[in-house]
Phi, psi and omega in degrees: 000156182250173179221160167260155183249110180277153187229057178288169171287170180303128182256354187222150181273128179263128185238129178284133179242352175188146171213156175229123182277350188246319190243138182286123178254160178229310189252153173215147175211146178246127183285169179293341174264003173094009171287141182252127180237137181230150176236153177235117176287153177274078182256357182199176171289347179278080192206138182226293183246148173274316180225133177227155171259128179267121184279172179297335178271011177081000173287160180234130176252132175305137183228140000285343175200177183288319182304318183299331181265009184236057172295127182265017179074015175280114188295343181282345186241019184294336182286341187250013181219157170284125180267308181202093188273130180260328182205159180226139181215127175263135187261183186280356178251018178062049168241144177257127177251125184245124179263118178246099177287344175058042181231084180302134183057018178051047179260306185200143179289128172293121180310127177081000185265335183291133187195164169242129185242132176257123177243130180284119178278352175287324184247350184061031178243150174292123186266329182191145176241126176255103183266149181236133181270184183290346175286342181253315183245120180277161182306328182262011177291149169220094178296130191251300183219163188221146164231140189243136177241099182284342180287325182254002183049054178226150175234141182235127181235143170272148174246099186277354180269292178283336184089130179144175175241128175258129183243130188242124172277108184290344178283301182283334183086001180280142182233152172214163182262151175220156178062021175307134180067002177287139182311325182299337182255004184252163176296153180262153179288151174062033177259132174247123173260130183215153179228123183056038179079357182257122184293144174266120182235138175283183179295344177269005178082005184251162172300130176306136183278058176294124185261211187307134190215281182298142185210142178205152179253139169299156189299328180270002175078010184275339184230144174251125176257143184199165178198146168287136181302313174278056185208177181215037180218131172265139175236165175214160181210147173296130179295333175302324176291319178298315186292336181285092186294343180265355177299130177301146183304323180295321180295315177297317180299327181291343180279351183284137177236139171280137179248319180195156172277137182223236190194165174306117181229138178263301184259153176233144170214138178249128176268177187294347181258014181057037172259126185266127174267141184228139175269119182268101186298310192290345181239013176050052187213174177236131177239166184224129173269120184272169179297342178272006178086003178270148174259129174242143178271129182257317190218133167229125188208132185294340179287347178271063180278111187060068178300131199240284189247145180255156164205165181233131183275168178299338181269004179095354178294141176261124174258144181217142183255155174237108188264355177056035178302325178301339182269359188291150182310319184297345178247011178215059175048038173086002182235132177290137181247021181285131174241333176270156175291161171284130191221163171240142182232168170218160171209158177260111182283000000 
């Protein structure tokens, strides 16, 4: 189905809840008890911690501890440390899931480093590490975001580097790839990403080829929604197809459905009413896809420079990060143009 895009003014107040003047953040998640976790990717030398818990006084503590956040670049220890964390997601059973694509500066995956880490929030201890080999993570992969279905014991991750969906059986620990080279996971032609009217271009002068990125599960876990960041189309597929590691690629591809025409979007979030929230990069805003197929704009704010990751608090507040990827040196002739802090915001929908 296709959609029309409504363009109301901002309907909700955006409130800053955390900011960092030094380190670039991408992900945020709020646990069911209201704890806040933030991650910082290792994209430059301006780096300290991969994952922190933001305390009520706005201080930040390395999580789950300091050693996990202090990899000394020893290739023998990549499985026991965070290498380059892209996202954090707390599930409904009070576990924190940390996606580590292990690709510092998004150059190349460190061998043996790509993993999904489960942390028990009752004990603040690592409960399990799901490591991925070259059959799952390609040299140019960049595992981006994750959604976890505890009823089916499955996790789904987007690969924004190589393009594709990685599916993990949380019981066996086995993982497999799906939808490789399918148009739905690849960048679309003639897409422009811009912030405040300024196009984001790589060193080649072209729109960066960001592939499958935003991801969300329907409330009942039966459908996975996703989109290429350098794209303008939401797709969905039945999760039963994705979980079948033996399904022929052609069969899986036939299950892909177009949902709506959109815009370059980084983050997705599905609420309990199956309304999909999208971060609208080009307009520094947050939009929501309604069940009737229409997109409504909820928040527009100049502080939302590259709105990135969503989470929802136990009180129903929607959290969103501003990662300022557009200000990064690789898109500005080698010099960062960032002036505002990296921030997290919330609003009540």
